[in-house]
C-alpha positions as CSV (number, residue, x, y, z in Angstrom):
1,X,58.6,15.0,19.9
2,X,56.4,17.6,21.6
3,X,58.4,20.3,19.8
4,X,57.5,18.7,16.5
5,X,53.8,18.7,17.1
6,X,53.9,22.3,18.4
7,X,55.7,23.4,15.3
8,X,53.3,21.5,13.1
9,X,50.3,23.1,14.8
10,X,51.7,26.5,14.4
11,X,52.7,26.0,10.8
12,X,49.4,24.4,9.9
13,X,47.5,27.4,11.5
14,X,49.7,29.8,9.5
15,X,48.8,28.2,6.1
16,X,45.3,27.3,7.0
17,X,43.6,25.6,4.1
18,X,43.6,27.9,1.1
19,X,41.3,27.0,-1.8
20,X,42.4,23.9,-3.7
21,X,43.7,24.5,-7.2
22,X,41.8,23.3,-10.1
23,X,38.1,23.5,-11.1
24,X,35.3,22.6,-8.7
25,X,32.9,20.1,-10.0
26,X,29.5,21.2,-11.4
27,X,27.1,18.8,-13.0
28,X,27.2,19.3,-16.8
29,X,24.1,20.2,-18.7
30,X,22.5,17.4,-20.8
31,X,19.5,17.5,-23.0
32,X,16.5,16.1,-21.1
33,X,13.1,15.6,-22.8
34,X,10.0,17.0,-21.1
35,X,8.2,13.6,-21.3
36,X,8.4,10.2,-22.9
37,X,6.3,9.2,-25.9
38,X,3.9,6.3,-25.5
39,X,3.8,6.8,-21.7
40,X,0.4,6.0,-20.2
41,X,1.4,5.8,-16.5
42,X,2.2,8.4,-13.8
43,X,5.2,8.4,-11.5
44,X,5.3,6.0,-8.6
45,X,7.6,4.8,-5.8
46,X,10.5,2.6,-6.7
47,X,11.9,-0.6,-5.1
48,X,15.2,-2.4,-5.5
49,X,13.4,-5.8,-5.3
50,X,11.3,-4.9,-8.3
51,X,10.7,-8.5,-9.4
52,X,8.6,-9.1,-6.3
53,X,5.8,-7.1,-7.9
54,X,5.2,-10.2,-10.2
55,X,4.2,-12.2,-7.1
56,X,6.0,-15.2,-8.5
57,X,7.7,-17.4,-5.7
58,X,9.7,-19.3,-8.3
59,X,11.2,-16.1,-9.7
60,X,11.8,-14.8,-6.2
61,X,13.9,-17.8,-5.3
62,X,15.9,-17.6,-8.5
63,X,16.7,-14.0,-7.9
64,X,17.8,-14.7,-4.3
65,X,20.1,-17.5,-5.5
66,X,21.6,-15.2,-8.1
67,X,22.2,-12.3,-5.7
68,X,23.9,-14.7,-3.3
69,X,26.2,-16.6,-5.7
70,X,26.7,-14.7,-9.0
71,X,30.4,-14.2,-9.7
72,X,30.1,-10.9,-11.6
73,X,28.3,-9.5,-8.6
74,X,31.0,-10.7,-6.3
75,X,33.7,-9.2,-8.5
76,X,31.8,-5.8,-8.4
77,X,31.6,-6.0,-4.6
78,X,35.3,-6.6,-4.5
79,X,35.9,-3.5,-6.6
80,X,34.0,-1.5,-4.0
81,X,36.3,-2.8,-1.3
82,X,39.3,-2.0,-3.4
83,X,38.1,1.6,-4.1
84,X,37.3,2.0,-0.4
85,X,40.9,1.0,0.5
86,X,42.3,3.4,-2.1
87,X,40.2,6.2,-0.6
88,X,41.8,5.3,2.8
89,X,45.2,5.5,1.2
90,X,44.5,9.0,-0.2
91,X,43.0,10.2,3.1
92,X,46.1,9.1,5.0
93,X,48.0,11.9,3.3
94,X,46.3,14.3,5.6
95,X,48.2,12.8,8.6
96,X,51.9,12.8,9.4
97,X,53.8,9.6,8.8
98,X,55.8,8.1,11.6
99,X,58.5,5.5,11.4
100,X,60.9,3.8,13.8
101,X,64.3,3.1,12.1
102,X,66.8,1.4,14.5
103,X,70.2,0.7,13.0
104,X,73.7,-0.4,13.9
105,X,76.6,1.0,11.9
106,X,80.2,-0.2,12.0
107,X,82.6,2.3,10.2
108,X,86.3,2.8,9.5
109,X,87.5,5.9,7.7
110,X,90.2,6.0,5.0
111,X,93.8,6.7,5.9
112,X,94.6,8.3,2.5
113,X,92.3,11.2,2.4
114,X,93.1,14.8,3.4
115,X,92.1,15.7,6.9
116,X,91.7,12.1,7.8
117,X,89.7,11.5,10.9
118,X,90.8,8.9,13.4
119,X,90.8,5.6,11.7
120,X,89.9,3.5,14.6
121,X,86.8,1.5,13.6
122,X,83.7,2.8,15.4
123,X,80.2,1.3,16.0
124,X,77.2,3.6,16.2
125,X,73.8,2.5,17.6
126,X,70.8,4.6,16.7
127,X,67.1,4.4,17.5
128,X,65.5,7.3,15.7
129,X,61.8,8.1,15.4
130,X,61.2,10.0,12.1
131,X,58.1,12.0,11.2
132,X,57.1,13.7,7.9
133,X,54.0,15.9,7.3
134,X,53.0,17.5,4.0
135,X,51.3,20.9,4.6
136,X,48.6,20.9,1.9
137,X,49.3,24.4,0.5
138,X,47.9,23.8,-3.0
139,X,45.1,21.4,-2.1
140,X,46.9,18.4,-3.7
141,X,45.8,16.1,-0.9
142,X,42.3,17.4,-1.0
143,X,42.0,16.8,-4.8
144,X,43.6,13.4,-4.4
145,X,41.0,12.5,-1.7
146,X,38.2,13.9,-3.7
147,X,39.1,11.8,-6.7
148,X,39.5,8.6,-4.6
149,X,36.1,9.2,-2.9
150,X,34.4,9.7,-6.3
151,X,36.0,6.5,-7.5
152,X,34.6,4.7,-4.5
153,X,31.1,6.1,-5.2
154,X,31.5,5.1,-8.8
155,X,32.3,1.6,-7.8
156,X,29.3,1.5,-5.5
157,X,27.0,2.7,-8.3
158,X,28.6,0.2,-10.7
159,X,27.8,-2.6,-8.2
160,X,24.2,-1.4,-8.2
161,X,24.2,-1.4,-12.0
162,X,25.6,-4.9,-12.0
163,X,22.9,-6.0,-9.6
164,X,20.2,-4.5,-11.7
165,X,21.6,-6.0,-14.9
166,X,21.8,-9.4,-13.1
167,X,18.3,-9.4,-11.7
168,X,16.9,-8.3,-15.1
169,X,18.8,-11.0,-16.9
170,X,17.6,-13.6,-14.5
171,X,14.0,-12.5,-14.9
172,X,14.3,-12.3,-18.7
173,X,15.9,-15.8,-18.9
174,X,13.1,-17.1,-16.5
175,X,10.3,-15.8,-18.7
176,X,12.1,-17.0,-21.8
177,X,12.1,-20.5,-20.3
178,X,8.4,-20.2,-19.6
179,X,7.7,-19.2,-23.1
180,X,9.9,-22.0,-24.5
181,X,8.3,-24.6,-22.3
182,X,4.8,-23.4,-23.4
183,X,5.8,-23.5,-27.0
184,X,7.3,-27.0,-26.5
185,X,4.0,-28.1,-25.0
186,X,2.2,-26.9,-28.2
187,X,4.6,-28.8,-30.4
188,X,4.3,-31.9,-28.2
189,X,0.5,-31.7,-28.3
190,X,0.6,-31.2,-32.1
191,X,2.8,-34.2,-32.4
192,X,0.2,-36.4,-30.7
193,X,-2.5,-35.1,-33.0
194,X,-0.4,-35.7,-36.1
195,X,0.4,-39.2,-34.8
196,X,-3.3,-39.9,-34.6
197,X,-3.8,-38.3,-38.0
198,X,-1.2,-40.5,-39.6
199,X,-2.9,-43.6,-38.1
200,X,-6.3,-42.4,-39.5
201,X,-4.9,-41.8,-42.9
202,X,-3.1,-45.2,-43.0
203,X,-6.4,-46.8,-42.0
204,X,-8.3,-45.0,-44.7
205,X,-5.6,-45.9,-47.2
206,X,-6.0,-49.6,-46.4
207,X,-9.7,-49.2,-46.9
208,X,-9.1,-47.5,-50.2
209,X,-10.7,-44.2,-49.3
210,X,-7.3,-42.3,-49.2
211,X,-4.4,-42.2,-51.5
212,X,-0.7,-42.9,-50.9
213,X,0.0,-39.2,-51.2
214,X,-2.1,-38.5,-48.2
215,X,-0.1,-41.0,-46.2
216,X,3.2,-39.4,-47.3
217,X,2.0,-35.9,-46.3
218,X,0.8,-37.1,-42.9
219,X,4.1,-38.9,-42.3
220,X,6.0,-35.7,-43.4
221,X,4.1,-33.5,-41.0
222,X,4.8,-35.9,-38.1
223,X,8.5,-36.0,-39.0
224,X,8.6,-32.2,-39.3
225,X,7.0,-31.9,-35.9
226,X,9.6,-34.2,-34.4
227,X,12.4,-32.1,-35.8
228,X,10.8,-28.9,-34.4
229,X,10.5,-30.5,-31.0
230,X,14.2,-31.5,-31.0
231,X,15.2,-27.9,-32.0
232,X,13.1,-26.5,-29.2
233,X,14.7,-29.0,-26.8
234,X,18.2,-27.7,-27.7
235,X,17.1,-24.1,-27.1
236,X,15.5,-25.0,-23.8
237,X,18.6,-26.8,-22.7
238,X,21.0,-23.9,-23.6
239,X,18.6,-21.3,-22.0
240,X,18.4,-23.4,-18.8
241,X,22.2,-23.7,-18.8
242,X,22.5,-19.9,-19.1
243,X,20.3,-19.5,-16.1
244,X,22.5,-21.8,-14.1
245,X,25.5,-19.7,-14.9
246,X,23.7,-16.6,-13.7
247,X,22.9,-18.3,-10.5
248,X,26.5,-19.3,-10.0
249,X,25.8,-23.0,-10.3
250,X,27.2,-25.7,-12.6
251,X,25.0,-26.3,-15.6
252,X,25.4,-30.0,-15.5
253,X,23.7,-30.3,-12.1
254,X,21.1,-27.6,-12.5
255,X,17.5,-28.6,-12.9
256,X,14.4,-26.5,-13.2
257,X,10.9,-28.0,-12.8
258,X,8.1,-27.5,-15.3
259,X,7.0,-23.8,-15.2
260,X,3.5,-22.4,-15.7
261,X,2.3,-20.7,-18.8
262,X,3.0,-17.0,-19.2
263,X,0.5,-14.7,-17.6
264,X,-1.9,-13.1,-20.1
265,X,-1.7,-9.6,-18.7
266,X,1.6,-7.7,-18.6
267,X,1.6,-5.0,-15.9
268,X,1.8,-1.3,-16.8
269,X,5.0,0.3,-15.7
270,X,5.0,3.9,-14.2
271,X,7.8,5.5,-16.2
272,X,7.9,8.8,-14.3
273,X,9.7,11.9,-15.5
274,X,12.7,11.8,-17.8
275,X,14.7,14.1,-15.4
276,X,14.4,11.4,-12.7
277,X,16.5,9.0,-14.9
278,X,19.7,11.0,-14.1
279,X,19.4,10.1,-10.4
280,X,17.7,6.7,-10.6
281,X,19.9,4.7,-13.0
282,X,22.9,3.4,-11.2
283,X,25.0,3.3,-14.4
284,X,24.4,7.0,-15.0
285,X,25.3,7.7,-11.4
286,X,28.5,5.7,-11.8
287,X,29.4,7.7,-15.0
288,X,28.9,11.0,-13.2
289,X,31.1,9.9,-10.3
290,X,33.8,9.0,-12.8
291,X,33.4,12.5,-14.1
292,X,33.8,13.9,-10.6
293,X,37.0,12.0,-10.2
294,X,38.4,13.1,-13.6
295,X,37.6,16.7,-12.6
296,X,39.5,16.4,-9.3
297,X,42.5,14.9,-11.2
298,X,42.8,18.2,-13.1
299,X,43.4,20.0,-9.8
300,X,45.8,17.3,-8.8
301,X,47.8,17.9,-12.0
302,X,47.7,21.6,-11.4
303,X,49.1,21.3,-7.9
304,X,52.3,20.0,-9.4
305,X,53.1,23.6,-10.6
306,X,53.0,24.9,-7.0
307,X,55.6,24.6,-4.2
308,X,55.2,21.7,-1.7
309,X,55.9,22.3,2.0
310,X,56.9,19.4,4.3
311,X,57.5,19.5,8.0
312,X,60.1,16.9,9.0
313,X,61.5,15.8,12.3
314,X,63.5,13.2,14.0
315,X,64.0,12.3,17.6
316,X,65.6,9.3,19.3
317,X,68.9,8.0,20.7
318,X,72.4,7.5,19.3
319,X,75.5,6.1,21.0
320,X,78.7,4.3,20.3
321,X,78.1,2.2,23.4
322,X,74.9,0.2,23.5
323,X,74.9,0.3,27.3
324,X,74.5,4.1,27.2
325,X,72.1,4.1,24.2
326,X,69.1,5.1,26.3
327,X,70.8,7.6,28.6
328,X,69.6,11.2,28.6
329,X,72.9,12.3,27.1
330,X,72.4,10.1,24.1
331,X,69.2,11.8,23.0
332,X,69.1,13.6,19.7
333,X,66.5,15.5,17.7
334,X,66.0,17.6,14.6
335,X,63.1,19.5,13.2
336,X,62.5,21.9,10.3
337,X,60.5,22.6,7.2
338,X,61.5,21.5,3.7
339,X,60.2,23.2,0.6
340,X,60.0,21.6,-2.9
341,X,60.0,24.2,-5.8
342,X,59.3,22.8,-9.3
343,X,61.7,25.0,-11.3
344,X,62.1,22.8,-14.4
345,X,60.5,19.5,-15.2
346,X,61.1,19.3,-19.0
347,X,57.4,19.9,-19.8
348,X,56.2,16.9,-17.7
349,X,53.8,18.9,-15.5
350,X,52.2,20.7,-18.5
351,X,51.8,17.4,-20.4
352,X,50.3,15.7,-17.3
353,X,47.8,18.6,-17.0
354,X,46.9,18.4,-20.7
355,X,46.4,14.7,-20.2
356,X,44.1,15.2,-17.2
357,X,42.0,17.8,-19.1
358,X,41.7,15.5,-22.1
359,X,40.7,12.7,-19.8
360,X,38.0,14.9,-18.3
361,X,36.6,15.8,-21.8
362,X,36.6,12.1,-22.7
363,X,34.7,11.2,-19.5
364,X,32.3,14.1,-20.1
365,X,31.5,12.9,-23.6
366,X,31.0,9.4,-22.3
367,X,28.7,10.6,-19.6
368,X,26.5,12.6,-22.0
369,X,26.5,9.6,-24.4
370,X,25.3,7.3,-21.6
371,X,22.5,9.7,-20.7
372,X,21.4,9.8,-24.3
373,X,21.5,6.0,-24.6
374,X,19.5,5.8,-21.4
375,X,16.7,8.0,-22.8
376,X,16.8,6.0,-26.0
377,X,16.5,2.7,-24.2
378,X,13.5,3.9,-22.2
379,X,11.8,5.3,-25.3
380,X,12.4,2.1,-27.3
381,X,10.9,-0.1,-24.5
382,X,7.9,2.2,-24.1
383,X,7.1,2.2,-27.8
384,X,7.7,-1.5,-28.1
385,X,5.4,-2.2,-25.2
386,X,2.6,-0.3,-26.8
387,X,3.1,-1.8,-30.3
388,X,3.5,-5.3,-28.9
389,X,0.2,-4.9,-27.1
390,X,-1.5,-4.0,-30.3
391,X,0.2,-6.9,-32.0
392,X,-0.8,-9.4,-29.3
393,X,-4.5,-8.4,-29.7
394,X,-4.3,-9.0,-33.5
395,X,-2.4,-12.3,-32.9
396,X,-5.1,-13.5,-30.6
397,X,-7.7,-13.0,-33.3
398,X,-5.5,-14.9,-35.7
399,X,-5.3,-17.8,-33.4
400,X,-9.0,-18.1,-33.1
401,X,-9.5,-18.0,-36.8
402,X,-6.7,-20.5,-37.5
403,X,-8.1,-23.0,-35.0
404,X,-11.5,-22.6,-36.5
405,X,-10.0,-23.2,-40.0
406,X,-8.2,-26.3,-38.9
407,X,-11.5,-27.7,-37.4
408,X,-13.5,-27.0,-40.5
409,X,-10.8,-28.6,-42.8
410,X,-10.7,-31.8,-40.7
411,X,-14.5,-32.1,-40.9
412,X,-14.5,-31.5,-44.7
413,X,-11.8,-34.1,-45.1
414,X,-13.8,-36.6,-43.1
415,X,-16.8,-35.9,-45.3
416,X,-14.7,-36.5,-48.4
417,X,-15.0,-32.9,-49.7
418,X,-11.3,-32.0,-49.7
419,X,-7.9,-33.7,-50.0
420,X,-5.7,-34.2,-47.0
421,X,-3.5,-31.4,-48.4
422,X,-6.0,-28.8,-47.2
423,X,-6.0,-30.4,-43.7
424,X,-2.2,-30.4,-43.5
425,X,-2.1,-26.7,-44.6
426,X,-4.7,-25.6,-42.1
427,X,-3.1,-27.5,-39.2
428,X,0.3,-26.2,-40.1
429,X,-1.1,-22.6,-40.1
430,X,-2.8,-23.1,-36.8
431,X,0.4,-24.4,-35.1
432,X,2.5,-21.6,-36.6
433,X,0.0,-19.0,-35.4
434,X,-0.2,-20.5,-31.9
435,X,3.6,-20.7,-31.6
436,X,3.8,-17.1,-32.8
437,X,1.4,-16.1,-30.1
438,X,3.5,-17.7,-27.4
439,X,6.7,-16.1,-28.7
440,X,5.0,-12.8,-28.8
441,X,3.9,-13.2,-25.2
442,X,7.4,-13.9,-24.2
443,X,8.7,-10.9,-26.2
444,X,6.2,-8.7,-24.3
445,X,7.6,-9.9,-21.0
446,X,11.1,-9.4,-22.1
447,X,10.3,-5.9,-23.3
448,X,8.6,-5.3,-19.9
449,X,11.8,-6.3,-18.1
450,X,13.9,-4.2,-20.5
451,X,11.8,-1.2,-19.6
452,X,12.3,-1.8,-15.9
453,X,16.0,-2.1,-16.4
454,X,16.1,1.1,-18.6
455,X,14.3,3.0,-15.9
456,X,16.8,2.0,-13.3
457,X,14.8,-0.4,-11.2
458,X,11.3,-1.6,-10.3
459,X,8.2,0.0,-8.9
460,X,6.2,-0.7,-5.7
461,X,3.3,-2.1,-7.5
462,X,0.9,-0.2,-5.3
C-alpha cells in the first residue's frame, strides 16, 4: 500500500487545489435605513438572558424551566446535531475511502464454450484491501463542504432564533397572566361592591325609599359582573395552560401562584442602529447562511460539467489454497487513476444547474424579505411603544375622573337626588375604564417584549 500513498501524494501535488468552480459568496446589498423613527435611546450592550433585566425572580424561574424542557427547543438542538453530522459526511470526501472485502469463490466453467478453460471446479480465497480517492479537480468537494458548513451554521442560528422566540413568548404569556389576574381582581372587587349595593337597594325597597326597578338594575349588574368573572376565569385558565406547554409540562398538573400587579414603569429599550440588526437577529443570520449554502450548491452543480479524477488501488492476498493465502507469493496489488468524462447526460447537468441558480434566487428574495420584515417589526414596536405611553397617560386621567364620578353618583343617590340608574351607569363606566387601564398596561409590556424580540435579544440594563 505504500505505492498507493506515494502515487496519491504525487498526483495530489500535481493538481494542487485549483479554484473551485462556481461563484464565491458575497453578502447581497439590502436597503438599510439610517435610523429608526420614534427612537429615544442610544445603543447599548446586549445580553442573551435579556429577561433578567426585569429583576423578576418568578420570570427567571419560568424562563429557566422553559429552556430546560421546551420540546421545540430540543427539536432545534437535534437539527444542529443532524447538520453537524452531515457536515462531517461532506468533509469525509477529502479523504480516501478504505475497505476490506474478504471473499471465498467456488467456480466451475462451462464445457460448451469455445476455448473452454479447464472445467475442474476451483475455489479462490481473497482478502483484498481496496482504496479510492477523488482528486478534487473542480472543487466539487470544497463546494459540497462549504454548503454543509453553511447549513450547520444556519441550524445553529435557527436554534438561537427558536430560543429567542421561546423566551419572548414565555415572558409575554407571563405578563399576560399578570394583567389578567389584576383585571380579575378588579372584577372580583366590583362584584363585592355590587353585592353590597344590591343589599342596600333591597333594604331601601323594603323601606319604600327605592323602587322595584332599582332592585332589578342592581341585580342585573351583579349578574353581569358574575358573567364577566367567569369569562376572565376561562381566559386565565387557557393562558396558564399555554404557559405550561411552553415549559414542557402537562397543563393538568401545572399551577401558578397569584402574581403581583404589573409594574407601572416600562423600561426604555436601546434600539441601536438599524445596520446592527443584520448581525444581531438570529433569524436573519440563519437566512444568510441558507443563502451561503444555496450559493455553494451552484458551484456543486457546475462541477458536474468537469471531469472527475479518482485514484484507485487494491492490495491483498489471493490463493486457491487457504493454507497458502497469506504467503508472500499470494500477494496481489493494483493501482491506477480513473477519469470520469461527462460527454452526454441528456441535459441533466444543465437542468440541475438551472435549478440551483433558481434556488439561490429564491433564497436571496427570502433573505431580503426577512430583512425588510425585521425592520418593519422594529419600527412597529417602537411606534407602538411611544403611542401606548401617550395612551396610558390619558387612560390614567380617565380612571381618576371615572372613580370620582362613581363616588359623586353614590352620594347623590344616597341623598335622594338621582335614580339608581345614574349610580349603575357611573360604576359601570369606572369599571370599564379601570379594566381598560390594566389591559393597556399589559399591552405595553407585550409591545416591550415584542421590541426586544424584533431587535434580536435583550440589553444589559446598565
